[in-house]
N, C-alpha and C positions, 0 to 999 in steps of 0.2 A: 370486487365488493358489490353487494346488493344494496338496494336503497335502505333496507333495514340496518345494514352494516356501515352506513355512511360515516366517514371518519370525522371526528371532532377537530382534526388538525387541518390547518390551512397552509402552514409552512413548516417543513421538517428539515433538520440537518441530520444527515446520515454519515457516520464515520465508519469506514470499513477497514479493519485491521489487516496487517500483512499476513497473519496466520489464517485469515479467512480466504485470502486470494491466492495463496501459494500452496503447493503440494509439499510433502515431506522433503523432496529432493530440491526444493527451491524454485521449481518452474511454476509459471502461472497456471492456475486452475481455470482454464477457459470455460469449462462447464459451469463452474460456480459464478464466474463473472457474468455469463450469459443469463443465468437464473436471477441474479440480483438486478440486472438491467431489465429483465421481464417484469420484475416486481416494481421497480421504479417507474417503468412505463405505465403500469396499471394505476399507480398513485397519481402520475401526471395526468392520465386520462380522467381521473376523478376530480381534477382541478386543484390537487395538492401541489404546492411549490416545493421542489426538492433541491437541496444543496448537498452535494456529495463531497466528503473529504476522504480521499482514497490513498491509503498506503500501498506498498507493493512495488514501487519503482526500483528501489535498490535491490530487492530480491529478484525482480525480473531481469535487471541488468547483470546481476551476478550469474544467473543461469545462462546468459549469453556469452559470458567471458570466463569460462571455468579455468581455474588454476594457472600456474606457470608465471604469474606476475608478482613480483615482490614490491608491494606498495604499502606505504603507511596508511593508517586507518582513514585519515581525512582524504587523501588522494584516491583511495579505493572507493570511498563513498561518493566522491564527485564523479568518478568514472562510471560506476555502476548506475548511478541515478541518471546521468546524461543519456546512457543507452536505454535503461529500463523505462524512463518516463515516456520516451517516444513510443516504445512498444506498448506500454500500458494504455496511454491515451488513444492510440490507434484502435485498440480492442474496444474501448468504450465507444469511440466515435462510430465504428462500423456497426456495432450492435444496436446503438440508439438509432442510427440512420435507417437500419432495417425496419425499425418500428415507427418511422416517420417523425422522429424527434431529433432536434439539434442539441448537441452538448458543446460546451466550451471549456477550454483549459485555463485555470487561474493558478499560476505559480507565485508564491509569496514568501516573504522572509519575516523574521521577527523585527528586524530593523525597519522594514517598510511599513510597519504598523506602530512604530514607536512614538509618533507624534499624532495629535488629534486630527490634524489636516490629512495626513496620510491614511489614517484610520477611516476618515469619512470618504476619502477618494476611493478606497477599496470597497466600502459599503455601496457607494453610488454605482460602481462598476457592476456589482452583482445584482443590485436592484434593477438596473437596466437590462441585464441578461434575463432576469426572471420575468419582467414585464414583456419581454420579447419572446417568451416561451422557451428560452434556452436554459438547459440544466447546467449550472456551474459545477465543474469538477476541480477541486482544489487539492494541492499538495504543497508541502514546503519545497522551495527550490534548493535541493540538496547540493546542486553544483556550485553554489556560492555561499550556502549557509554552513558555517563551520564553527566549532567550539562555542564561544559565548554568544554567537549570532544565531544559534539554533534554538528552536522550540524544544522543550523537553521531549516531546513526541507529537504525533498528530492528534492525540487526545487534547493536548493543550490548545492546539490550533482550532480544533472542533469546538471547544468551549468558548473561545474568543469569538469565533464566527457565529455561534448560536446567539450570543448576547448582542453582537454587532447587528445581526439581521432580524432581531426580534422574533426568533423561532418560537413556535408553540411547544416543540419538543426536540431534544437531541437524542438520537438513537445511536448507541455505540455498539457495533457488531464485533464480537470477539470470537474465540474458538471454544468458549464455554458459556453456560447459560447465565452467568452472573456471579455475584459474590456469595460464597458459602461461609458457614460458621466453622469451618475446618478444612482439611485437605479434601478437595473434590474427588480425588481418586481413592479415598479410603472406604467409600461405600456407606459411611456413617454420617458424613457431613450433610447439613440441610441447607438448601438454597434460601438466602435471605430475600424475601419477596418484595418488601417495601422498606424504604429508609425515609424517615420523617426528619424535618429540620432539627427537632430536638433529640434525635437518636444519638446515643453516645458514640464515642470513637470506634470506627470499624477496623482500624489498623491492626488490632490484635488478631483479627480473623484472617488477614490477608498475607499470603506468602509474598516475598519480595522478588521472586524470580521474574525476569523479563521474557518477552516472547522470543521465539526462535529467530525470526527475521526482522522484527521491529525493535524500536528503542524503548517502548513502554512496557507496562505491566499493570496488574489489577490495582496496585496501590495508587498509581498515577490516575487511573480511571476513576477510582473512588474519590480522590481529592478534587479532581476537576468536576465530577458529577455533583459533589456537595456544594461547590462554589456556584455552579450554574443554577442548581436548584434554589440556592439562597437568593438568586437574582430573579426568581419567579418563573423559571423554565423547567418543565418536566424533563427528566433524564432517565433513559432506559438502557441498561446493559443487557445484551442478549446474544445468543449464539447465531452467527451469520451463516452457519452451515445447516441450519434447520430450514427445510423447504417452506417457502411462503412466509418466512418470519416477518418481513416488512409489511406485507399485506395484512397479516393477522394482527400485528401490533397497531397498525393504523386504524383497523376496524374495531379495536378495543377488545379483541378476543383474549381469553385467559391462556397465556402461553408461559412456559418457564422463563423467567427473567428477574432482574432486580430493578425495581422502579424507585427512583428518587422523587419524592413528593415535593412539588415546588412550594416555596414560601408564599404566604398570603400577602406579604408586604414587599413587593419587588422594588428595586432601586432604580434611579434615573439612568438615562442613557450614558451620561458622562461618568457616573459612578461605575457603570458596567465596564466601560473602557478602562477606568482606573483599576478596577478589581483584577483585570487580566494583564496589567502593565507592570507587575512586580519585576519581571525579567528585564524591563527597560530602565530600572531605577538607576539614577546617577549619583545618589548619595544616601546617607543614613542620618536620621534625626533621633538622638537619644533623649528620652523624656524622663521626668521624675515621677515619684509615686502620686503626687497630687494630680498631675496631668493624666496619668494612667487611669485614676479613679474617675476623673471628669469625663474622659473619652469613652470609657466603658460603662458609664452610669446610664440611668434611664432617660436622661435628657440629651437631645442632639447638641453637641458641643464642638466648636472649632478648636484647633491646636494653637494656643497662644505662645508667644516667645517666652513668657514667664515660666512655662512648663518645660522648656528645653534646657537640657544639661550640656549637651555637646553636639557638634555637627561634623560629619565626615563626608568627604568627597568634594567634587567640584561640579556644581550645578548652576543652572540659570533659572530665571523666573519661568514658570510653566513646565519645568521638568518634573518627572516622577521621582519620589524618594521613598525609602522604607522608613517605618517608624518602629523603634524598639523600646521596650520598657526598661526599668531599673536593673533587672537581672539579665538583660540582653535578649529577652523573649520577644518574638515578632508580634507586633500589635496590628499593623496594617500598612497601607500605602496611601500616598496622597500627592496632589499636584501643588507645588509650592508657589507662593505669591511673590517670592524674592529670590535673589541669588545666594550662593553659599557664603560669600563674604559678609553680606548684610545679615544673613541668618545667624552667623557666628557672633557678630558684633552685638546683636540684640538679644542673644540667649540669656534667659533669666530676668529680663527687664519687664516691669509692669507697664500697663496702660498703652500698649501698642496694638496695632491691627493684627489679625490672625496670620500666622505663618502658613497654615493650611486651613482654608475655610471648610466648614462641614460639608458643603455641597461638592467639594472636591476631595473628600476623604472616604476611604473604604477600610473598615476594620475587619480583621480576620474573624 
């Protein structure tokens, strides 16, 4: 980038999907990895801190262990990721080293981020790496993350990391340019260039198919992008197979992509953690119509026991719980101030302290 093209970003999270890093036969696309490392090295040289969330480990391992093994899906994922992660990180390490840059591997799980202390420990680790000029490369630890312990996919992990690290932008690299208003292969669909906080639901435009080698799809990307943008962080979905895509995006050039415009009213750090903690929820709080109207009204409001109808689950003080409305509709998530026994005993009672204070409440 030239001085005239100096990037407005100081810290970027870049999520690279499996379909960007692998060929049709499932083998790693070494040329593409090398190209992306070149671009990340250019951004690094410009003083931009880059955090990489890289998929591709399972696909890389599968290509090393073709056929002949009858394994259940969990065992297969554990085996392929154990072999593939070593192969993948070695490629990154060698390519970055050739450019005089050190990268470091960070393997994480949903469970390791389920408490505020663990969340802050993970944040401190990556802050230390960045201050030392090291590029963190993250992936979910698929060797131990199974079933309910798994992130939906690396898009979910990328969203959490973006808010955790206070990124200026999250760039999600897929195998297409972004979100279209129809089938991208039809020749008639148009790329949706910008999505604003008030934009109506995009789900009607998005097909539900998942990627060939990953767990995610465009519907998940859209959901995560909207949540992260609502927290004040710009999100861009773009094609990772376009030459120079990262450099062009960082320089603010006009390239085909879908850009989620960030909210002008970002939430606090604690609320950002809570917003991405739905998967850690230990219980469910059912609320009445009055509480629903109060929480979704124009004034900041805490959830009081009087608005609680029923409590599900076994949780302790400080745990994350889901909040659902009178019709069972999801309202949000929050960090409770008491345990499930006391919450159930005080449900519907007046004059008591908040069950979930507004500062620890995130509404969908």
